[in-house]
C-alpha positions as CSV (number, residue, x, y, z in Angstrom):
1,M,-24.8,-14.6,19.6
2,P,-21.3,-15.8,18.7
3,N,-19.2,-13.9,16.2
4,P,-18.1,-15.9,13.0
5,T,-14.9,-17.9,13.2
6,T,-14.0,-17.3,9.5
7,N,-14.4,-14.5,7.0
8,A,-16.2,-14.7,3.7
9,E,-13.3,-16.5,2.1
10,G,-13.2,-19.1,4.8
11,L,-10.0,-17.7,6.4
12,P,-9.8,-18.0,10.2
13,I,-10.4,-14.7,12.1
14,I,-7.2,-13.3,13.7
15,A,-8.1,-12.1,17.2
16,L,-6.3,-9.2,18.9
17,S,-3.6,-10.1,21.4
18,E,-3.8,-8.7,24.9
19,D,-1.0,-6.3,24.1
20,Q,-2.8,-5.0,21.0
21,R,-6.0,-4.6,22.8
22,F,-4.3,-2.6,25.6
23,V,-2.4,-0.4,23.1
24,F,-5.6,0.5,21.2
25,D,-7.6,1.2,24.3
26,T,-5.0,3.5,25.8
27,R,-3.6,5.2,22.7
28,G,-6.7,5.2,20.4
29,W,-4.8,3.9,17.4
30,L,-3.1,0.6,16.5
31,L,-0.8,-0.4,13.7
32,L,-1.0,-4.0,12.3
33,P,2.1,-4.3,10.1
34,G,2.7,-6.5,7.0
35,L,-0.7,-8.1,6.6
36,L,-0.6,-8.4,2.7
37,T,1.6,-10.3,0.3
38,D,3.7,-8.5,-2.3
39,G,1.4,-9.9,-5.0
40,Q,-1.7,-8.5,-3.3
41,I,-0.1,-5.1,-2.7
42,R,0.9,-4.8,-6.4
43,A,-2.6,-5.7,-7.6
44,M,-4.3,-3.4,-5.2
45,R,-2.0,-0.5,-5.9
46,D,-2.3,-0.9,-9.7
47,F,-6.1,-0.9,-9.2
48,C,-6.0,2.3,-7.3
49,Y,-4.0,4.0,-10.1
50,S,-6.4,2.7,-12.7
51,L,-9.3,3.9,-10.6
52,K,-7.8,7.4,-10.6
53,N,-6.3,7.6,-14.1
54,D,-8.3,5.2,-16.2
55,P,-11.6,4.4,-14.6
56,D,-13.1,3.3,-17.9
57,S,-10.8,0.3,-17.8
58,I,-12.8,-0.9,-14.7
59,P,-16.4,-2.3,-14.8
60,A,-18.7,0.5,-13.6
61,H,-19.9,-1.3,-10.5
62,H,-16.3,-1.9,-9.4
63,R,-15.2,1.8,-9.6
64,S,-14.8,2.3,-5.9
65,S,-12.3,1.7,-3.2
66,I,-13.8,-1.7,-2.4
67,G,-13.8,-2.8,-6.1
68,G,-11.7,-5.4,-7.8
69,P,-8.8,-6.7,-5.6
70,L,-9.7,-4.2,-2.8
71,E,-12.9,-6.0,-1.9
72,G,-11.1,-8.6,0.2
73,L,-9.8,-5.9,2.5
74,V,-13.3,-5.2,3.9
75,D,-13.3,-8.4,5.9
76,H,-9.7,-9.3,6.2
77,P,-9.3,-11.7,9.1
78,A,-7.3,-9.2,11.2
79,V,-9.9,-6.5,10.6
80,V,-12.7,-8.8,11.6
81,G,-10.8,-9.8,14.8
82,F,-10.4,-6.1,15.7
83,M,-14.0,-5.2,15.0
84,D,-15.2,-8.2,17.0
85,E,-13.4,-6.8,20.0
86,F,-14.1,-3.1,19.8
87,V,-17.1,-2.6,17.5
88,A,-19.4,-5.6,17.2
89,N,-22.3,-5.6,19.6
90,G,-23.8,-9.2,19.5
91,Y,-25.9,-9.0,16.3
92,A,-23.9,-11.8,14.6
93,S,-23.8,-15.5,13.7
94,E,-21.4,-17.8,12.0
95,N,-22.5,-16.4,8.6
96,C,-23.2,-12.8,9.7
97,Y,-20.8,-10.1,10.9
98,G,-21.6,-8.2,14.1
99,F,-20.7,-4.8,12.6
100,R,-21.1,-2.8,9.4
101,L,-18.8,-1.1,6.8
102,E,-20.4,2.3,6.2
103,S,-18.0,4.2,4.0
104,T,-14.8,4.0,2.0
105,F,-12.5,6.1,-0.1
106,S,-9.0,5.9,-1.6
107,T,-6.2,8.4,-1.8
108,I,-3.1,8.9,-3.9
109,R,-1.0,11.7,-2.6
110,S,2.2,12.9,-4.2
111,K,4.9,15.1,-2.7
112,G,3.5,18.4,-1.6
113,H,-0.1,17.4,-1.2
114,D,-1.3,18.8,2.1
115,N,-4.3,17.7,4.2
116,F,-3.5,19.1,7.7
117,Q,-7.0,19.6,9.2
118,P,-7.1,18.4,12.9
119,H,-10.5,17.2,14.0
120,G,-12.1,14.8,16.4
121,G,-11.3,13.9,20.0
122,R,-12.9,13.8,23.4
123,G,-15.0,10.8,22.3
124,I,-16.1,9.7,25.8
125,L,-18.0,13.1,26.1
126,N,-19.9,12.7,22.8
127,F,-23.6,11.8,22.8
128,P,-24.9,8.7,21.1
129,G,-25.9,9.6,17.5
130,N,-22.7,11.4,17.0
131,S,-21.0,8.1,16.3
132,H,-17.6,9.6,17.1
133,T,-17.7,7.9,20.5
134,Y,-15.6,5.8,22.8
135,H,-17.2,4.0,25.7
136,M,-15.8,1.8,28.5
137,H,-17.4,-0.5,31.1
138,H,-15.4,-2.7,33.4
139,D,-13.3,-5.0,31.1
140,R,-14.8,-3.9,27.8
141,A,-14.4,-0.9,25.5
142,H,-16.4,0.2,22.5
143,S,-15.2,2.3,19.6
144,G,-18.1,3.8,17.7
145,L,-16.9,5.0,14.3
146,T,-13.7,3.2,13.5
147,R,-11.3,3.7,10.6
148,V,-9.0,1.1,9.0
149,V,-6.4,2.6,6.7
150,W,-4.6,0.2,4.4
151,E,-1.2,1.6,3.4
152,L,-0.2,0.2,0.0
153,N,3.2,1.9,-0.1
154,P,5.7,2.1,2.7
155,V,5.4,5.0,5.1
156,Q,8.3,6.5,7.1
157,R,8.1,8.8,10.1
158,G,7.9,12.3,8.8
159,D,6.6,11.3,5.4
160,G,3.2,12.8,6.0
161,G,1.0,9.9,7.1
162,T,-1.9,10.4,9.5
163,L,-1.1,12.2,12.7
164,F,-2.6,11.5,16.1
165,L,-3.0,13.2,19.5
166,T,-2.5,9.9,21.3
167,G,-5.1,9.3,24.1
168,S,-7.3,12.2,23.1
169,H,-10.3,9.9,22.5
170,K,-10.5,9.8,26.3
171,G,-9.5,13.4,26.9
172,A,-11.5,15.7,29.2
173,Y,-9.7,18.8,27.8
174,P,-9.7,20.1,24.3
175,P,-6.5,20.0,22.3
176,P,-4.0,22.7,23.3
177,A,-3.5,25.6,20.9
178,S,0.0,24.4,20.3
179,T,-1.4,21.6,18.2
180,A,-2.4,24.0,15.5
181,D,1.3,23.7,14.5
182,R,1.9,20.4,12.7
183,N,5.4,20.4,14.2
184,S,4.1,20.2,17.8
185,D,5.7,17.5,19.8
186,L,2.2,16.3,20.8
187,W,1.5,14.9,17.4
188,E,2.5,11.3,16.8
189,D,3.0,9.5,13.6
190,Y,4.2,6.0,12.6
191,E,6.2,4.0,10.0
192,C,5.2,0.8,8.3
193,S,5.8,-1.4,5.4
194,A,3.4,-1.6,2.4
195,G,0.5,-3.9,3.2
196,S,0.0,-2.7,6.8
197,A,-3.3,-1.7,8.4
198,L,-3.6,1.4,10.6
199,I,-6.7,1.3,12.8
200,F,-8.0,4.3,14.8
201,T,-11.1,5.4,16.6
202,E,-12.7,8.5,15.0
203,A,-13.1,9.7,18.6
204,I,-9.4,10.6,18.6
205,T,-8.0,13.9,17.4
206,H,-6.3,13.2,14.1
207,T,-5.3,14.8,10.8
208,G,-3.7,14.2,7.5
209,N,-0.5,15.9,6.8
210,R,1.7,17.2,3.9
211,W,3.2,14.3,2.0
212,E,7.0,14.7,1.9
213,N,8.2,11.5,0.2
214,E,9.2,12.3,-3.4
215,R,10.1,8.6,-4.3
216,V,6.7,7.1,-3.7
217,D,3.1,8.4,-3.4
218,R,0.9,7.7,-0.4
219,V,-1.5,5.2,-1.7
220,A,-4.1,4.2,0.9
221,I,-7.6,2.8,1.3
222,F,-9.7,4.3,4.1
223,N,-12.6,2.0,5.2
224,C,-14.9,3.1,8.1
225,Y,-16.9,0.7,10.3
226,N,-19.8,1.2,12.7
227,V,-22.3,-0.8,14.8
228,V,-25.3,-2.2,13.0
229,G,-27.7,0.3,14.5
230,N,-25.8,3.5,13.6
231,K,-24.7,5.2,10.3
232,W,-22.7,8.4,10.0
233,H,-21.7,8.7,6.3
234,K,-23.9,9.0,3.3
235,W,-22.5,6.2,1.2
236,D,-23.6,2.8,-0.1
237,P,-21.9,0.2,-2.4
238,Y,-23.0,-0.3,-6.0
239,P,-26.0,-2.7,-5.9
240,Q,-24.6,-4.9,-8.6
241,H,-21.3,-5.2,-6.8
242,L,-23.1,-6.0,-3.6
243,Q,-25.0,-8.8,-5.3
244,E,-21.8,-10.4,-6.5
245,M,-20.3,-10.7,-3.0
246,P,-20.4,-13.8,-0.8
247,F,-23.4,-13.7,1.5
248,K,-21.3,-13.2,4.7
249,R,-19.6,-10.2,3.1
250,Q,-23.0,-8.7,2.1
251,T,-23.9,-8.6,5.8
252,L,-21.4,-5.7,6.2
253,F,-23.8,-3.6,4.2
254,R,-27.2,-4.6,5.7
255,P,-29.8,-2.1,6.8
256,V,-29.1,0.0,9.9
257,H,-31.2,-1.2,12.8
258,C,-30.8,-3.6,15.7
259,Q,-34.0,-5.7,16.1
260,D,-33.7,-9.0,14.2
261,N,-30.7,-7.6,12.3
262,V,-28.9,-11.0,11.9
263,P,-29.8,-12.0,8.3
264,A,-29.7,-15.6,7.3
265,E,-28.8,-16.8,3.9
266,S,-31.9,-18.0,2.0
């Protein structure tokens, strides 16, 4: 079945370019810069600080990293375009996405906060059911569990954003011992403006790092997507929040199975 041409807000889906598709397939991660307006960034960043410091100011069913102004990130046109290429598997219609959002969290990290814990990699060797997989067949590739990180403050190289062992989602060998050192030349990072989306396959070896920027915190939303027949994380949205969403957006949270899993709006 065809994938939808618009998102839940009626905005046209933004398909990947050939260059972007190639970069993600070979590297295992892709940066999409400057997707949000200044107004959107301010509202989302303020919401994140309220969520952390004053949750009582937010309705209970919106106290999550898809609440309030963050809800629109879950099916941003650029995210849908990516998922249609690397995650969706045909269970779709004009009013139903071909993939699921299965978990989310937010982070606010100030200078000195450290999260260096390398994990993942070698995704082509993982069995189905693991979800941390990366498969290829002729002119198609499939990323099982896929993460979208929305950076709501600017990130410079060396600030302490996510680190990657580029290409390790296809690696036959385990990461070398040298990568236990965060200063290894094998680790790659990135820089981007606020409002950018960092997308990576969970099949790649990656890690957080120590945040070094004393002028701004790292404020980021981590959304994780999967095929409609698999689920890795133990998480679900608040039922009341789900009921308030447009129907097409609700299909991101439908039950986990394949047969007849293309719901239609009643």
